[in-house]
mmCIF file of the protein (N, C-alpha, C, O) and its ligand, coordinates in Angstrom:
data_MODEL
# 
_entry.id   MODEL 
# 
loop_
_entity.id 
_entity.type 
_entity.pdbx_number_of_molecules 
1 polymer     1 
2 non-polymer 1 
# 
_entity_poly.entity_id                      1 
_entity_poly.type                           'polypeptide(L)' 
_entity_poly.nstd_linkage                   no 
_entity_poly.nstd_monomer                   no 
_entity_poly.pdbx_seq_one_letter_code       
;(UNK)(UNK)(UNK)(UNK)(UNK)(UNK)(UNK)(UNK)(UNK)(UNK)(UNK)(UNK)(UNK)(UNK)(UNK)(UNK)
(UNK)(UNK)(UNK)(UNK)(UNK)(UNK)(UNK)(UNK)(UNK)(UNK)(UNK)(UNK)(UNK)(UNK)(UNK)(UNK)
(UNK)(UNK)(UNK)(UNK)(UNK)(UNK)(UNK)(UNK)(UNK)(UNK)(UNK)(UNK)(UNK)(UNK)(UNK)(UNK)
(UNK)(UNK)(UNK)(UNK)(UNK)(UNK)(UNK)
;
_entity_poly.pdbx_seq_one_letter_code_can   XXXXXXXXXXXXXXXXXXXXXXXXXXXXXXXXXXXXXXXXXXXXXXXXXXXXXXX 
_entity_poly.pdbx_strand_id                 A 
# 
loop_
_entity_poly_seq.entity_id 
_entity_poly_seq.num 
_entity_poly_seq.mon_id 
_entity_poly_seq.hetero 
1 1  UNK n 
1 2  UNK n 
1 3  UNK n 
1 4  UNK n 
1 5  UNK n 
1 6  UNK n 
1 7  UNK n 
1 8  UNK n 
1 9  UNK n 
1 10 UNK n 
1 11 UNK n 
1 12 UNK n 
1 13 UNK n 
1 14 UNK n 
1 15 UNK n 
1 16 UNK n 
1 17 UNK n 
1 18 UNK n 
1 19 UNK n 
1 20 UNK n 
1 21 UNK n 
1 22 UNK n 
1 23 UNK n 
1 24 UNK n 
1 25 UNK n 
1 26 UNK n 
1 27 UNK n 
1 28 UNK n 
1 29 UNK n 
1 30 UNK n 
1 31 UNK n 
1 32 UNK n 
1 33 UNK n 
1 34 UNK n 
1 35 UNK n 
1 36 UNK n 
1 37 UNK n 
1 38 UNK n 
1 39 UNK n 
1 40 UNK n 
1 41 UNK n 
1 42 UNK n 
1 43 UNK n 
1 44 UNK n 
1 45 UNK n 
1 46 UNK n 
1 47 UNK n 
1 48 UNK n 
1 49 UNK n 
1 50 UNK n 
1 51 UNK n 
1 52 UNK n 
1 53 UNK n 
1 54 UNK n 
1 55 UNK n 
# 
loop_
_struct_asym.id 
_struct_asym.entity_id 
A 1 
B 2 
# 
loop_
_chem_comp.id 
_chem_comp.type 
_chem_comp.mon_nstd_flag 
UNK 'L-peptide linking' . 
ZN  non-polymer         . 
# 
_pdbx_entity_nonpoly.entity_id   2 
_pdbx_entity_nonpoly.name        ? 
_pdbx_entity_nonpoly.comp_id     ZN 
# 
_pdbx_nonpoly_scheme.asym_id         B 
_pdbx_nonpoly_scheme.entity_id       2 
_pdbx_nonpoly_scheme.mon_id          ZN 
_pdbx_nonpoly_scheme.ndb_seq_num     1 
_pdbx_nonpoly_scheme.pdb_seq_num     101 
_pdbx_nonpoly_scheme.auth_seq_num    101 
_pdbx_nonpoly_scheme.pdb_mon_id      ZN 
_pdbx_nonpoly_scheme.auth_mon_id     ZN 
_pdbx_nonpoly_scheme.pdb_strand_id   A 
_pdbx_nonpoly_scheme.pdb_ins_code    . 
# 
loop_
_atom_site.group_PDB 
_atom_site.id 
_atom_site.type_symbol 
_atom_site.label_atom_id 
_atom_site.label_alt_id 
_atom_site.label_comp_id 
_atom_site.label_asym_id 
_atom_site.label_entity_id 
_atom_site.label_seq_id 
_atom_site.pdbx_PDB_ins_code 
_atom_site.Cartn_x 
_atom_site.Cartn_y 
_atom_site.Cartn_z 
_atom_site.occupancy 
_atom_site.B_iso_or_equiv 
_atom_site.pdbx_formal_charge 
_atom_site.auth_seq_id 
_atom_site.auth_comp_id 
_atom_site.auth_asym_id 
_atom_site.auth_atom_id 
_atom_site.pdbx_PDB_model_num 
ATOM   1   N  N  . UNK A 1 1  ? 136.929 101.246 175.581 1.00 0.00 ? 1   UNK A N  1 
ATOM   2   C  CA . UNK A 1 1  ? 136.202 100.598 174.536 1.00 0.00 ? 1   UNK A CA 1 
ATOM   3   C  C  . UNK A 1 1  ? 134.847 99.808  175.171 1.00 0.00 ? 1   UNK A C  1 
ATOM   4   O  O  . UNK A 1 1  ? 134.795 99.095  176.173 1.00 0.00 ? 1   UNK A O  1 
ATOM   5   N  N  . UNK A 1 2  ? 133.914 100.135 174.358 1.00 0.00 ? 2   UNK A N  1 
ATOM   6   C  CA . UNK A 1 2  ? 132.656 99.655  174.676 1.00 0.00 ? 2   UNK A CA 1 
ATOM   7   C  C  . UNK A 1 2  ? 132.153 98.382  174.185 1.00 0.00 ? 2   UNK A C  1 
ATOM   8   O  O  . UNK A 1 2  ? 132.406 98.218  172.992 1.00 0.00 ? 2   UNK A O  1 
ATOM   9   N  N  . UNK A 1 3  ? 131.546 97.472  174.716 1.00 0.00 ? 3   UNK A N  1 
ATOM   10  C  CA . UNK A 1 3  ? 131.164 96.169  174.332 1.00 0.00 ? 3   UNK A CA 1 
ATOM   11  C  C  . UNK A 1 3  ? 129.560 96.340  174.206 1.00 0.00 ? 3   UNK A C  1 
ATOM   12  O  O  . UNK A 1 3  ? 128.835 96.898  175.029 1.00 0.00 ? 3   UNK A O  1 
ATOM   13  N  N  . UNK A 1 4  ? 129.156 95.709  172.942 1.00 0.00 ? 4   UNK A N  1 
ATOM   14  C  CA . UNK A 1 4  ? 127.854 95.754  172.829 1.00 0.00 ? 4   UNK A CA 1 
ATOM   15  C  C  . UNK A 1 4  ? 127.181 94.374  172.801 1.00 0.00 ? 4   UNK A C  1 
ATOM   16  O  O  . UNK A 1 4  ? 127.760 93.370  172.387 1.00 0.00 ? 4   UNK A O  1 
ATOM   17  N  N  . UNK A 1 5  ? 125.701 94.389  173.349 1.00 0.00 ? 5   UNK A N  1 
ATOM   18  C  CA . UNK A 1 5  ? 125.092 93.378  173.071 1.00 0.00 ? 5   UNK A CA 1 
ATOM   19  C  C  . UNK A 1 5  ? 123.969 93.376  172.444 1.00 0.00 ? 5   UNK A C  1 
ATOM   20  O  O  . UNK A 1 5  ? 123.222 94.298  172.770 1.00 0.00 ? 5   UNK A O  1 
ATOM   21  N  N  . UNK A 1 6  ? 123.488 92.493  171.468 1.00 0.00 ? 6   UNK A N  1 
ATOM   22  C  CA . UNK A 1 6  ? 122.229 92.541  170.641 1.00 0.00 ? 6   UNK A CA 1 
ATOM   23  C  C  . UNK A 1 6  ? 121.145 92.378  171.523 1.00 0.00 ? 6   UNK A C  1 
ATOM   24  O  O  . UNK A 1 6  ? 121.165 91.472  172.355 1.00 0.00 ? 6   UNK A O  1 
ATOM   25  N  N  . UNK A 1 7  ? 120.040 93.297  171.411 1.00 0.00 ? 7   UNK A N  1 
ATOM   26  C  CA . UNK A 1 7  ? 118.876 93.071  172.090 1.00 0.00 ? 7   UNK A CA 1 
ATOM   27  C  C  . UNK A 1 7  ? 117.905 91.836  171.693 1.00 0.00 ? 7   UNK A C  1 
ATOM   28  O  O  . UNK A 1 7  ? 117.193 91.286  172.534 1.00 0.00 ? 7   UNK A O  1 
ATOM   29  N  N  . UNK A 1 8  ? 117.947 91.452  170.325 1.00 0.00 ? 8   UNK A N  1 
ATOM   30  C  CA . UNK A 1 8  ? 117.230 90.371  169.914 1.00 0.00 ? 8   UNK A CA 1 
ATOM   31  C  C  . UNK A 1 8  ? 118.099 88.975  169.991 1.00 0.00 ? 8   UNK A C  1 
ATOM   32  O  O  . UNK A 1 8  ? 117.627 87.990  170.559 1.00 0.00 ? 8   UNK A O  1 
ATOM   33  N  N  . UNK A 1 9  ? 119.299 88.959  169.426 1.00 0.00 ? 9   UNK A N  1 
ATOM   34  C  CA . UNK A 1 9  ? 119.986 87.898  169.466 1.00 0.00 ? 9   UNK A CA 1 
ATOM   35  C  C  . UNK A 1 9  ? 120.856 87.525  170.572 1.00 0.00 ? 9   UNK A C  1 
ATOM   36  O  O  . UNK A 1 9  ? 121.216 86.360  170.742 1.00 0.00 ? 9   UNK A O  1 
ATOM   37  N  N  . UNK A 1 10 ? 121.232 88.574  171.395 1.00 0.00 ? 10  UNK A N  1 
ATOM   38  C  CA . UNK A 1 10 ? 121.856 88.298  172.648 1.00 0.00 ? 10  UNK A CA 1 
ATOM   39  C  C  . UNK A 1 10 ? 123.495 88.191  172.431 1.00 0.00 ? 10  UNK A C  1 
ATOM   40  O  O  . UNK A 1 10 ? 124.251 88.087  173.398 1.00 0.00 ? 10  UNK A O  1 
ATOM   41  N  N  . UNK A 1 11 ? 123.928 88.224  171.172 1.00 0.00 ? 11  UNK A N  1 
ATOM   42  C  CA . UNK A 1 11 ? 125.280 88.101  170.958 1.00 0.00 ? 11  UNK A CA 1 
ATOM   43  C  C  . UNK A 1 11 ? 126.072 89.346  171.229 1.00 0.00 ? 11  UNK A C  1 
ATOM   44  O  O  . UNK A 1 11 ? 125.455 90.408  171.316 1.00 0.00 ? 11  UNK A O  1 
ATOM   45  N  N  . UNK A 1 12 ? 127.328 89.325  171.367 1.00 0.00 ? 12  UNK A N  1 
ATOM   46  C  CA . UNK A 1 12 ? 128.260 90.502  171.838 1.00 0.00 ? 12  UNK A CA 1 
ATOM   47  C  C  . UNK A 1 12 ? 129.166 90.847  170.575 1.00 0.00 ? 12  UNK A C  1 
ATOM   48  O  O  . UNK A 1 12 ? 129.714 90.017  169.850 1.00 0.00 ? 12  UNK A O  1 
ATOM   49  N  N  . UNK A 1 13 ? 129.211 92.082  170.465 1.00 0.00 ? 13  UNK A N  1 
ATOM   50  C  CA . UNK A 1 13 ? 130.023 92.739  169.296 1.00 0.00 ? 13  UNK A CA 1 
ATOM   51  C  C  . UNK A 1 13 ? 130.616 93.875  169.689 1.00 0.00 ? 13  UNK A C  1 
ATOM   52  O  O  . UNK A 1 13 ? 130.217 94.431  170.713 1.00 0.00 ? 13  UNK A O  1 
ATOM   53  N  N  . UNK A 1 14 ? 131.524 94.332  169.040 1.00 0.00 ? 14  UNK A N  1 
ATOM   54  C  CA . UNK A 1 14 ? 132.149 95.628  169.222 1.00 0.00 ? 14  UNK A CA 1 
ATOM   55  C  C  . UNK A 1 14 ? 131.582 96.731  168.244 1.00 0.00 ? 14  UNK A C  1 
ATOM   56  O  O  . UNK A 1 14 ? 131.804 97.931  168.405 1.00 0.00 ? 14  UNK A O  1 
ATOM   57  N  N  . UNK A 1 15 ? 130.886 96.246  167.294 1.00 0.00 ? 15  UNK A N  1 
ATOM   58  C  CA . UNK A 1 15 ? 130.128 96.973  166.184 1.00 0.00 ? 15  UNK A CA 1 
ATOM   59  C  C  . UNK A 1 15 ? 128.938 97.810  166.846 1.00 0.00 ? 15  UNK A C  1 
ATOM   60  O  O  . UNK A 1 15 ? 128.406 97.539  167.923 1.00 0.00 ? 15  UNK A O  1 
ATOM   61  N  N  . UNK A 1 16 ? 128.638 98.810  166.055 1.00 0.00 ? 16  UNK A N  1 
ATOM   62  C  CA . UNK A 1 16 ? 127.459 99.593  166.375 1.00 0.00 ? 16  UNK A CA 1 
ATOM   63  C  C  . UNK A 1 16 ? 126.226 99.116  166.000 1.00 0.00 ? 16  UNK A C  1 
ATOM   64  O  O  . UNK A 1 16 ? 125.208 99.623  166.471 1.00 0.00 ? 16  UNK A O  1 
ATOM   65  N  N  . UNK A 1 17 ? 126.179 98.119  165.136 1.00 0.00 ? 17  UNK A N  1 
ATOM   66  C  CA . UNK A 1 17 ? 125.043 97.409  164.677 1.00 0.00 ? 17  UNK A CA 1 
ATOM   67  C  C  . UNK A 1 17 ? 125.203 95.755  164.855 1.00 0.00 ? 17  UNK A C  1 
ATOM   68  O  O  . UNK A 1 17 ? 126.320 95.262  164.700 1.00 0.00 ? 17  UNK A O  1 
ATOM   69  N  N  . UNK A 1 18 ? 124.298 95.088  165.116 1.00 0.00 ? 18  UNK A N  1 
ATOM   70  C  CA . UNK A 1 18 ? 124.405 93.459  165.365 1.00 0.00 ? 18  UNK A CA 1 
ATOM   71  C  C  . UNK A 1 18 ? 125.043 93.134  164.017 1.00 0.00 ? 18  UNK A C  1 
ATOM   72  O  O  . UNK A 1 18 ? 124.590 93.684  163.014 1.00 0.00 ? 18  UNK A O  1 
ATOM   73  N  N  . UNK A 1 19 ? 125.974 92.354  163.931 1.00 0.00 ? 19  UNK A N  1 
ATOM   74  C  CA . UNK A 1 19 ? 126.549 91.648  162.639 1.00 0.00 ? 19  UNK A CA 1 
ATOM   75  C  C  . UNK A 1 19 ? 125.555 90.500  162.259 1.00 0.00 ? 19  UNK A C  1 
ATOM   76  O  O  . UNK A 1 19 ? 125.523 90.061  161.109 1.00 0.00 ? 19  UNK A O  1 
ATOM   77  N  N  . UNK A 1 20 ? 124.760 90.034  163.237 1.00 0.00 ? 20  UNK A N  1 
ATOM   78  C  CA . UNK A 1 20 ? 123.977 89.028  162.591 1.00 0.00 ? 20  UNK A CA 1 
ATOM   79  C  C  . UNK A 1 20 ? 122.451 89.405  162.287 1.00 0.00 ? 20  UNK A C  1 
ATOM   80  O  O  . UNK A 1 20 ? 121.873 88.845  161.357 1.00 0.00 ? 20  UNK A O  1 
ATOM   81  N  N  . UNK A 1 21 ? 121.881 90.245  162.985 1.00 0.00 ? 21  UNK A N  1 
ATOM   82  C  CA . UNK A 1 21 ? 120.603 90.621  162.706 1.00 0.00 ? 21  UNK A CA 1 
ATOM   83  C  C  . UNK A 1 21 ? 120.143 92.182  162.255 1.00 0.00 ? 21  UNK A C  1 
ATOM   84  O  O  . UNK A 1 21 ? 119.042 92.609  161.905 1.00 0.00 ? 21  UNK A O  1 
ATOM   85  N  N  . UNK A 1 22 ? 121.587 92.927  162.428 1.00 0.00 ? 22  UNK A N  1 
ATOM   86  C  CA . UNK A 1 22 ? 121.466 94.323  162.150 1.00 0.00 ? 22  UNK A CA 1 
ATOM   87  C  C  . UNK A 1 22 ? 120.491 94.984  163.204 1.00 0.00 ? 22  UNK A C  1 
ATOM   88  O  O  . UNK A 1 22 ? 119.968 96.042  162.855 1.00 0.00 ? 22  UNK A O  1 
ATOM   89  N  N  . UNK A 1 23 ? 120.195 94.493  164.422 1.00 0.00 ? 23  UNK A N  1 
ATOM   90  C  CA . UNK A 1 23 ? 119.290 95.124  165.247 1.00 0.00 ? 23  UNK A CA 1 
ATOM   91  C  C  . UNK A 1 23 ? 119.872 96.113  166.185 1.00 0.00 ? 23  UNK A C  1 
ATOM   92  O  O  . UNK A 1 23 ? 121.082 96.308  166.074 1.00 0.00 ? 23  UNK A O  1 
ATOM   93  N  N  . UNK A 1 24 ? 119.218 96.771  167.089 1.00 0.00 ? 24  UNK A N  1 
ATOM   94  C  CA . UNK A 1 24 ? 119.655 97.420  168.045 1.00 0.00 ? 24  UNK A CA 1 
ATOM   95  C  C  . UNK A 1 24 ? 120.446 96.931  169.048 1.00 0.00 ? 24  UNK A C  1 
ATOM   96  O  O  . UNK A 1 24 ? 120.240 95.751  169.332 1.00 0.00 ? 24  UNK A O  1 
ATOM   97  N  N  . UNK A 1 25 ? 121.530 97.667  169.835 1.00 0.00 ? 25  UNK A N  1 
ATOM   98  C  CA . UNK A 1 25 ? 122.375 96.978  170.773 1.00 0.00 ? 25  UNK A CA 1 
ATOM   99  C  C  . UNK A 1 25 ? 122.414 97.636  172.154 1.00 0.00 ? 25  UNK A C  1 
ATOM   100 O  O  . UNK A 1 25 ? 122.303 98.861  172.203 1.00 0.00 ? 25  UNK A O  1 
ATOM   101 N  N  . UNK A 1 26 ? 122.553 96.973  173.212 1.00 0.00 ? 26  UNK A N  1 
ATOM   102 C  CA . UNK A 1 26 ? 122.622 97.464  174.286 1.00 0.00 ? 26  UNK A CA 1 
ATOM   103 C  C  . UNK A 1 26 ? 124.232 97.537  174.764 1.00 0.00 ? 26  UNK A C  1 
ATOM   104 O  O  . UNK A 1 26 ? 125.050 96.666  174.468 1.00 0.00 ? 26  UNK A O  1 
ATOM   105 N  N  . UNK A 1 27 ? 124.505 98.619  175.480 1.00 0.00 ? 27  UNK A N  1 
ATOM   106 C  CA . UNK A 1 27 ? 125.941 98.817  176.004 1.00 0.00 ? 27  UNK A CA 1 
ATOM   107 C  C  . UNK A 1 27 ? 126.267 97.857  177.241 1.00 0.00 ? 27  UNK A C  1 
ATOM   108 O  O  . UNK A 1 27 ? 125.647 97.982  178.297 1.00 0.00 ? 27  UNK A O  1 
ATOM   109 N  N  . UNK A 1 28 ? 127.209 96.949  177.077 1.00 0.00 ? 28  UNK A N  1 
ATOM   110 C  CA . UNK A 1 28 ? 127.471 96.232  178.195 1.00 0.00 ? 28  UNK A CA 1 
ATOM   111 C  C  . UNK A 1 28 ? 128.837 96.435  178.939 1.00 0.00 ? 28  UNK A C  1 
ATOM   112 O  O  . UNK A 1 28 ? 129.719 96.677  178.115 1.00 0.00 ? 28  UNK A O  1 
ATOM   113 N  N  . UNK A 1 29 ? 129.209 96.420  179.983 1.00 0.00 ? 29  UNK A N  1 
ATOM   114 C  CA . UNK A 1 29 ? 130.415 96.645  180.486 1.00 0.00 ? 29  UNK A CA 1 
ATOM   115 C  C  . UNK A 1 29 ? 131.242 95.499  180.867 1.00 0.00 ? 29  UNK A C  1 
ATOM   116 O  O  . UNK A 1 29 ? 130.824 94.783  181.777 1.00 0.00 ? 29  UNK A O  1 
ATOM   117 N  N  . UNK A 1 30 ? 132.369 95.219  180.294 1.00 0.00 ? 30  UNK A N  1 
ATOM   118 C  CA . UNK A 1 30 ? 133.216 93.929  180.604 1.00 0.00 ? 30  UNK A CA 1 
ATOM   119 C  C  . UNK A 1 30 ? 133.506 93.825  182.045 1.00 0.00 ? 30  UNK A C  1 
ATOM   120 O  O  . UNK A 1 30 ? 133.597 94.861  182.704 1.00 0.00 ? 30  UNK A O  1 
ATOM   121 N  N  . UNK A 1 31 ? 133.655 92.703  182.579 1.00 0.00 ? 31  UNK A N  1 
ATOM   122 C  CA . UNK A 1 31 ? 134.037 92.467  183.967 1.00 0.00 ? 31  UNK A CA 1 
ATOM   123 C  C  . UNK A 1 31 ? 135.325 93.300  184.235 1.00 0.00 ? 31  UNK A C  1 
ATOM   124 O  O  . UNK A 1 31 ? 135.477 93.594  185.421 1.00 0.00 ? 31  UNK A O  1 
ATOM   125 N  N  . UNK A 1 32 ? 136.204 93.703  183.445 1.00 0.00 ? 32  UNK A N  1 
ATOM   126 C  CA . UNK A 1 32 ? 137.321 94.490  183.571 1.00 0.00 ? 32  UNK A CA 1 
ATOM   127 C  C  . UNK A 1 32 ? 136.904 95.706  184.366 1.00 0.00 ? 32  UNK A C  1 
ATOM   128 O  O  . UNK A 1 32 ? 137.634 96.126  185.264 1.00 0.00 ? 32  UNK A O  1 
ATOM   129 N  N  . UNK A 1 33 ? 135.825 96.250  184.086 1.00 0.00 ? 33  UNK A N  1 
ATOM   130 C  CA . UNK A 1 33 ? 135.589 97.358  184.845 1.00 0.00 ? 33  UNK A CA 1 
ATOM   131 C  C  . UNK A 1 33 ? 135.195 97.249  186.326 1.00 0.00 ? 33  UNK A C  1 
ATOM   132 O  O  . UNK A 1 33 ? 135.379 98.157  187.137 1.00 0.00 ? 33  UNK A O  1 
ATOM   133 N  N  . UNK A 1 34 ? 134.600 95.980  186.629 1.00 0.00 ? 34  UNK A N  1 
ATOM   134 C  CA . UNK A 1 34 ? 134.326 95.944  188.023 1.00 0.00 ? 34  UNK A CA 1 
ATOM   135 C  C  . UNK A 1 34 ? 135.630 95.596  188.965 1.00 0.00 ? 34  UNK A C  1 
ATOM   136 O  O  . UNK A 1 34 ? 135.761 95.816  190.169 1.00 0.00 ? 34  UNK A O  1 
ATOM   137 N  N  . UNK A 1 35 ? 136.539 94.995  188.063 1.00 0.00 ? 35  UNK A N  1 
ATOM   138 C  CA . UNK A 1 35 ? 137.802 94.785  188.685 1.00 0.00 ? 35  UNK A CA 1 
ATOM   139 C  C  . UNK A 1 35 ? 138.589 96.209  189.018 1.00 0.00 ? 35  UNK A C  1 
ATOM   140 O  O  . UNK A 1 35 ? 139.078 96.502  190.109 1.00 0.00 ? 35  UNK A O  1 
ATOM   141 N  N  . UNK A 1 36 ? 138.592 96.871  188.040 1.00 0.00 ? 36  UNK A N  1 
ATOM   142 C  CA . UNK A 1 36 ? 139.145 98.233  188.175 1.00 0.00 ? 36  UNK A CA 1 
ATOM   143 C  C  . UNK A 1 36 ? 138.717 99.111  189.174 1.00 0.00 ? 36  UNK A C  1 
ATOM   144 O  O  . UNK A 1 36 ? 139.436 99.969  189.686 1.00 0.00 ? 36  UNK A O  1 
ATOM   145 N  N  . UNK A 1 37 ? 137.273 98.850  189.519 1.00 0.00 ? 37  UNK A N  1 
ATOM   146 C  CA . UNK A 1 37 ? 136.441 99.433  190.442 1.00 0.00 ? 37  UNK A CA 1 
ATOM   147 C  C  . UNK A 1 37 ? 137.055 98.904  191.759 1.00 0.00 ? 37  UNK A C  1 
ATOM   148 O  O  . UNK A 1 37 ? 137.328 99.738  192.623 1.00 0.00 ? 37  UNK A O  1 
ATOM   149 N  N  . UNK A 1 38 ? 137.301 97.581  191.993 1.00 0.00 ? 38  UNK A N  1 
ATOM   150 C  CA . UNK A 1 38 ? 137.608 97.054  193.240 1.00 0.00 ? 38  UNK A CA 1 
ATOM   151 C  C  . UNK A 1 38 ? 139.048 97.642  193.495 1.00 0.00 ? 38  UNK A C  1 
ATOM   152 O  O  . UNK A 1 38 ? 139.352 98.155  194.571 1.00 0.00 ? 38  UNK A O  1 
ATOM   153 N  N  . UNK A 1 39 ? 139.941 97.525  192.390 1.00 0.00 ? 39  UNK A N  1 
ATOM   154 C  CA . UNK A 1 39 ? 141.371 98.183  192.801 1.00 0.00 ? 39  UNK A CA 1 
ATOM   155 C  C  . UNK A 1 39 ? 141.106 99.548  193.202 1.00 0.00 ? 39  UNK A C  1 
ATOM   156 O  O  . UNK A 1 39 ? 141.753 99.986  194.154 1.00 0.00 ? 39  UNK A O  1 
ATOM   157 N  N  . UNK A 1 40 ? 140.264 100.284 192.632 1.00 0.00 ? 40  UNK A N  1 
ATOM   158 C  CA . UNK A 1 40 ? 140.051 101.854 193.120 1.00 0.00 ? 40  UNK A CA 1 
ATOM   159 C  C  . UNK A 1 40 ? 139.464 101.857 194.557 1.00 0.00 ? 40  UNK A C  1 
ATOM   160 O  O  . UNK A 1 40 ? 139.685 102.884 195.199 1.00 0.00 ? 40  UNK A O  1 
ATOM   161 N  N  . UNK A 1 41 ? 138.854 101.018 195.078 1.00 0.00 ? 41  UNK A N  1 
ATOM   162 C  CA . UNK A 1 41 ? 138.361 100.765 196.375 1.00 0.00 ? 41  UNK A CA 1 
ATOM   163 C  C  . UNK A 1 41 ? 139.535 100.679 197.308 1.00 0.00 ? 41  UNK A C  1 
ATOM   164 O  O  . UNK A 1 41 ? 139.694 101.449 198.255 1.00 0.00 ? 41  UNK A O  1 
ATOM   165 N  N  . UNK A 1 42 ? 140.440 99.588  196.953 1.00 0.00 ? 42  UNK A N  1 
ATOM   166 C  CA . UNK A 1 42 ? 141.602 99.250  197.482 1.00 0.00 ? 42  UNK A CA 1 
ATOM   167 C  C  . UNK A 1 42 ? 142.407 100.385 197.620 1.00 0.00 ? 42  UNK A C  1 
ATOM   168 O  O  . UNK A 1 42 ? 142.786 100.725 198.741 1.00 0.00 ? 42  UNK A O  1 
ATOM   169 N  N  . UNK A 1 43 ? 142.754 101.096 196.484 1.00 0.00 ? 43  UNK A N  1 
ATOM   170 C  CA . UNK A 1 43 ? 143.684 102.376 196.660 1.00 0.00 ? 43  UNK A CA 1 
ATOM   171 C  C  . UNK A 1 43 ? 143.110 103.303 197.546 1.00 0.00 ? 43  UNK A C  1 
ATOM   172 O  O  . UNK A 1 43 ? 143.838 103.847 198.376 1.00 0.00 ? 43  UNK A O  1 
ATOM   173 N  N  . UNK A 1 44 ? 141.845 103.576 197.488 1.00 0.00 ? 44  UNK A N  1 
ATOM   174 C  CA . UNK A 1 44 ? 141.092 104.612 198.414 1.00 0.00 ? 44  UNK A CA 1 
ATOM   175 C  C  . UNK A 1 44 ? 141.546 104.160 199.837 1.00 0.00 ? 44  UNK A C  1 
ATOM   176 O  O  . UNK A 1 44 ? 142.190 104.933 200.548 1.00 0.00 ? 44  UNK A O  1 
ATOM   177 N  N  . UNK A 1 45 ? 141.226 102.973 200.227 1.00 0.00 ? 45  UNK A N  1 
ATOM   178 C  CA . UNK A 1 45 ? 141.283 102.516 201.512 1.00 0.00 ? 45  UNK A CA 1 
ATOM   179 C  C  . UNK A 1 45 ? 142.853 102.593 201.944 1.00 0.00 ? 45  UNK A C  1 
ATOM   180 O  O  . UNK A 1 45 ? 143.206 102.911 203.079 1.00 0.00 ? 45  UNK A O  1 
ATOM   181 N  N  . UNK A 1 46 ? 143.763 102.254 200.866 1.00 0.00 ? 46  UNK A N  1 
ATOM   182 C  CA . UNK A 1 46 ? 145.188 102.522 201.302 1.00 0.00 ? 46  UNK A CA 1 
ATOM   183 C  C  . UNK A 1 46 ? 145.490 104.012 201.532 1.00 0.00 ? 46  UNK A C  1 
ATOM   184 O  O  . UNK A 1 46 ? 146.346 104.343 202.353 1.00 0.00 ? 46  UNK A O  1 
ATOM   185 N  N  . UNK A 1 47 ? 144.847 104.845 200.869 1.00 0.00 ? 47  UNK A N  1 
ATOM   186 C  CA . UNK A 1 47 ? 145.114 106.383 200.980 1.00 0.00 ? 47  UNK A CA 1 
ATOM   187 C  C  . UNK A 1 47 ? 144.452 106.734 202.306 1.00 0.00 ? 47  UNK A C  1 
ATOM   188 O  O  . UNK A 1 47 ? 145.115 107.454 203.053 1.00 0.00 ? 47  UNK A O  1 
ATOM   189 N  N  . UNK A 1 48 ? 143.258 106.342 202.712 1.00 0.00 ? 48  UNK A N  1 
ATOM   190 C  CA . UNK A 1 48 ? 142.754 106.740 203.946 1.00 0.00 ? 48  UNK A CA 1 
ATOM   191 C  C  . UNK A 1 48 ? 143.769 106.333 205.150 1.00 0.00 ? 48  UNK A C  1 
ATOM   192 O  O  . UNK A 1 48 ? 144.117 107.134 206.018 1.00 0.00 ? 48  UNK A O  1 
ATOM   193 N  N  . UNK A 1 49 ? 144.217 104.912 205.082 1.00 0.00 ? 49  UNK A N  1 
ATOM   194 C  CA . UNK A 1 49 ? 145.123 104.535 205.915 1.00 0.00 ? 49  UNK A CA 1 
ATOM   195 C  C  . UNK A 1 49 ? 146.440 105.444 206.033 1.00 0.00 ? 49  UNK A C  1 
ATOM   196 O  O  . UNK A 1 49 ? 146.994 105.805 207.072 1.00 0.00 ? 49  UNK A O  1 
ATOM   197 N  N  . UNK A 1 50 ? 146.796 105.719 204.731 1.00 0.00 ? 50  UNK A N  1 
ATOM   198 C  CA . UNK A 1 50 ? 148.134 106.520 204.951 1.00 0.00 ? 50  UNK A CA 1 
ATOM   199 C  C  . UNK A 1 50 ? 147.906 107.903 205.533 1.00 0.00 ? 50  UNK A C  1 
ATOM   200 O  O  . UNK A 1 50 ? 148.725 108.428 206.288 1.00 0.00 ? 50  UNK A O  1 
ATOM   201 N  N  . UNK A 1 51 ? 146.700 108.513 205.136 1.00 0.00 ? 51  UNK A N  1 
ATOM   202 C  CA . UNK A 1 51 ? 146.293 109.819 206.027 1.00 0.00 ? 51  UNK A CA 1 
ATOM   203 C  C  . UNK A 1 51 ? 146.162 109.598 207.365 1.00 0.00 ? 51  UNK A C  1 
ATOM   204 O  O  . UNK A 1 51 ? 146.590 110.460 208.132 1.00 0.00 ? 51  UNK A O  1 
ATOM   205 N  N  . UNK A 1 52 ? 145.551 108.416 207.878 1.00 0.00 ? 52  UNK A N  1 
ATOM   206 C  CA . UNK A 1 52 ? 145.397 108.099 209.192 1.00 0.00 ? 52  UNK A CA 1 
ATOM   207 C  C  . UNK A 1 52 ? 146.834 108.218 209.822 1.00 0.00 ? 52  UNK A C  1 
ATOM   208 O  O  . UNK A 1 52 ? 146.981 108.951 210.800 1.00 0.00 ? 52  UNK A O  1 
ATOM   209 N  N  . UNK A 1 53 ? 147.940 107.495 209.275 1.00 0.00 ? 53  UNK A N  1 
ATOM   210 C  CA . UNK A 1 53 ? 149.183 107.429 209.833 1.00 0.00 ? 53  UNK A CA 1 
ATOM   211 C  C  . UNK A 1 53 ? 149.871 108.840 209.926 1.00 0.00 ? 53  UNK A C  1 
ATOM   212 O  O  . UNK A 1 53 ? 150.749 109.061 210.760 1.00 0.00 ? 53  UNK A O  1 
ATOM   213 N  N  . UNK A 1 54 ? 149.465 109.708 209.100 1.00 0.00 ? 54  UNK A N  1 
ATOM   214 C  CA . UNK A 1 54 ? 150.042 111.112 209.021 1.00 0.00 ? 54  UNK A CA 1 
ATOM   215 C  C  . UNK A 1 54 ? 149.823 111.866 210.304 1.00 0.00 ? 54  UNK A C  1 
ATOM   216 O  O  . UNK A 1 54 ? 150.710 112.491 210.886 1.00 0.00 ? 54  UNK A O  1 
ATOM   217 N  N  . UNK A 1 55 ? 148.424 111.747 210.746 1.00 0.00 ? 55  UNK A N  1 
ATOM   218 C  CA . UNK A 1 55 ? 147.792 112.537 211.775 1.00 0.00 ? 55  UNK A CA 1 
ATOM   219 C  C  . UNK A 1 55 ? 148.222 111.947 213.140 1.00 0.00 ? 55  UNK A C  1 
ATOM   220 O  O  . UNK A 1 55 ? 147.812 112.450 214.186 1.00 0.00 ? 55  UNK A O  1 
HETATM 221 ZN ZN . ZN  B 2 .  ? 121.158 90.676  166.572 1.00 0.00 2 101 ZN  A ZN 1 
# 
């Protein structure tokens, strides 16, 4: 799910138009994404270590 932020009033919404001023929105990514990415790196590191242990 995408989070949107109004270009003019800066409020966050899930709608495709700003509920306050009906203006254009920018897509913003919630912090959840960076956490997922951090865990992704952690998983890749574990996988690399597992592969090293196999050789
Ligand atoms: Zn707005």
